[in-house]
C-alpha positions as CSV (number, residue, x, y, z in Angstrom):
1,M,-242.1,-18.7,-126.5
2,S,-244.1,-21.8,-125.9
3,G,-247.3,-19.8,-126.4
4,D,-246.2,-19.0,-129.9
5,L,-245.5,-22.7,-130.6
6,I,-248.9,-23.7,-129.4
7,Q,-250.5,-21.0,-131.6
8,L,-248.6,-22.3,-134.6
9,V,-249.6,-25.9,-133.9
10,V,-253.3,-24.9,-133.5
11,A,-253.1,-22.8,-136.7
12,M,-251.5,-25.7,-138.6
13,L,-254.2,-28.1,-137.4
14,V,-257.0,-25.8,-138.5
15,I,-255.4,-25.4,-141.9
16,A,-255.0,-29.1,-142.3
17,L,-258.6,-29.7,-141.3
18,V,-259.8,-27.2,-143.9
19,A,-257.6,-28.7,-146.5
20,F,-258.6,-32.3,-146.0
21,A,-262.3,-31.7,-145.3
22,P,-263.4,-32.3,-149.0
23,L,-261.5,-35.6,-149.1
24,G,-263.1,-36.7,-145.8
25,Y,-266.6,-35.8,-147.2
26,F,-265.9,-37.7,-150.4
27,I,-264.8,-40.8,-148.5
28,L,-267.9,-40.5,-146.3
29,K,-270.2,-40.3,-149.3
30,F,-268.4,-43.1,-151.1
31,T,-268.8,-45.5,-148.2
32,Q,-272.5,-44.6,-147.6
33,E,-273.6,-45.1,-151.2
34,N,-272.0,-48.5,-151.8
35,G,-269.2,-47.1,-154.0
36,K,-271.4,-44.6,-155.8
37,P,-270.6,-41.2,-154.2
38,F,-272.6,-39.3,-156.8
39,G,-275.6,-41.5,-156.8
40,E,-276.9,-43.1,-160.0
41,I,-275.4,-41.4,-162.9
42,E,-275.8,-42.2,-166.6
43,P,-272.7,-43.4,-168.5
44,H,-271.3,-40.9,-171.0
45,G,-272.2,-41.3,-174.6
46,D,-275.3,-43.5,-174.1
47,S,-277.9,-40.7,-174.6
48,P,-278.3,-38.2,-177.4
49,S,-277.2,-34.7,-176.5
50,L,-277.9,-31.5,-178.3
51,V,-274.5,-30.1,-177.3
52,N,-272.7,-33.2,-178.8
53,D,-274.8,-33.0,-182.0
54,L,-273.9,-29.3,-182.4
55,A,-270.2,-29.9,-181.7
56,E,-270.2,-32.8,-184.3
57,K,-271.8,-30.5,-186.9
58,A,-269.3,-27.7,-186.1
59,I,-266.4,-30.1,-186.5
60,A,-267.7,-31.5,-189.8
61,F,-268.3,-27.9,-191.0
62,A,-264.7,-26.9,-190.1
63,K,-263.3,-30.0,-191.7
64,G,-265.3,-29.2,-194.9
65,L,-263.9,-25.7,-195.0
66,M,-260.3,-26.9,-194.5
67,S,-260.6,-29.5,-197.2
68,K,-261.8,-26.9,-199.7
69,Q,-258.6,-24.9,-199.3
C-alpha cells in the first residue's frame, strides 16, 4: 500500500516538473538578460512590412467593394 503511495507521489512530482519547466526556463532567461528574455527585439509598427502593406491594401479593397453595394 505504501509503495503505491510513493509511486503516486513520484509520478506527481515528475508531472509537476514537466509542467513548470517552461516557466522556470523563462524566469532563468529573464533574469540573465536584464529583463529582456528574448534579446533585443524591434518594437512593433516601427518598420515597414510587406505583410502589413498587403493586409492594408486588402482591407481597403474590401471596404471599396462594400461601399459600392
